[in-house]
C-alpha positions as CSV (number, residue, x, y, z in Angstrom):
1,M,17.7,22.1,-9.1
2,S,18.7,25.6,-9.9
3,G,17.0,28.9,-10.6
4,D,15.8,31.9,-8.7
5,K,12.1,31.4,-9.0
6,D,9.8,29.4,-6.7
7,R,8.5,26.2,-8.2
8,Y,5.4,24.3,-7.1
9,S,4.4,20.7,-7.7
10,M,1.1,19.0,-7.3
11,A,0.5,15.3,-7.0
12,A,-2.6,13.8,-8.6
13,F,-3.8,10.4,-7.7
14,V,-6.5,8.2,-9.3
15,I,-8.3,5.5,-7.4
16,P,-10.2,3.0,-9.6
17,I,-13.9,2.5,-8.9
18,E,-14.9,-0.4,-6.6
19,S,-14.6,-3.9,-8.2
20,T,-12.0,-2.8,-10.7
21,K,-9.7,-5.7,-11.7
22,I,-6.1,-4.8,-12.3
23,K,-4.8,-6.9,-15.2
24,T,-1.7,-7.1,-17.4
25,P,-2.7,-6.2,-21.0
26,K,-2.8,-9.4,-23.0
27,E,-0.6,-7.9,-25.7
28,L,2.2,-7.7,-23.2
29,I,2.1,-11.4,-22.3
30,D,3.7,-14.1,-24.5
31,E,6.0,-17.1,-24.2
32,Q,9.1,-14.9,-23.7
33,H,7.3,-12.5,-21.3
34,P,4.9,-14.5,-19.0
35,Q,2.5,-12.9,-16.6
36,L,4.3,-12.3,-13.3
37,Y,1.4,-11.3,-11.1
38,K,-2.2,-12.6,-10.9
39,D,-5.0,-10.3,-11.8
40,F,-6.4,-8.7,-8.7
41,D,-9.2,-6.6,-7.2
42,F,-7.8,-3.1,-6.6
43,M,-10.0,-2.5,-3.5
44,G,-9.0,-5.8,-2.0
45,F,-5.3,-4.8,-2.4
46,F,-6.0,-1.3,-1.0
47,L,-7.7,-2.7,2.1
48,Y,-5.0,-5.3,2.6
49,A,-2.2,-2.7,2.3
50,F,-3.6,-0.8,5.3
51,S,-4.6,-3.9,7.3
52,D,-2.8,-5.2,10.5
53,P,-1.2,-8.2,8.7
54,A,0.4,-5.9,6.1
55,K,1.8,-3.4,8.6
56,H,5.0,-5.5,9.1
57,I,5.6,-5.8,5.4
58,D,7.8,-3.3,3.5
59,S,5.6,-1.3,1.2
60,G,7.6,-2.4,-1.8
61,E,6.7,-6.0,-1.0
62,Q,3.0,-5.6,-0.3
63,L,1.8,-6.2,-3.9
64,H,3.9,-9.4,-4.0
65,A,2.5,-10.6,-0.6
66,F,-1.1,-9.8,-1.6
67,A,-0.7,-11.5,-5.0
68,S,0.6,-14.6,-3.4
69,L,-2.5,-14.7,-1.1
70,S,-5.0,-14.0,-3.9
71,P,-6.7,-16.8,-5.8
72,Q,-5.7,-17.0,-9.5
73,I,-8.3,-15.4,-11.7
74,S,-9.1,-17.3,-14.9
75,N,-8.0,-15.5,-18.0
């Protein structure tokens, strides 16, 4: 970065309402591009990510670990 003026940044986060299912849009899934992750309940993942079992998992691997534990949701 360069410049002689102060710059400020602000992070904005959105948390879905309870019982929101995170899904891959159907138009992005086809024979060449299969669905990689199961649909999942956001709050279930959020609570899992901060639970004792998840504390030893690298944050980049938490979604993968949670998805492998979650039951497959019928499409």
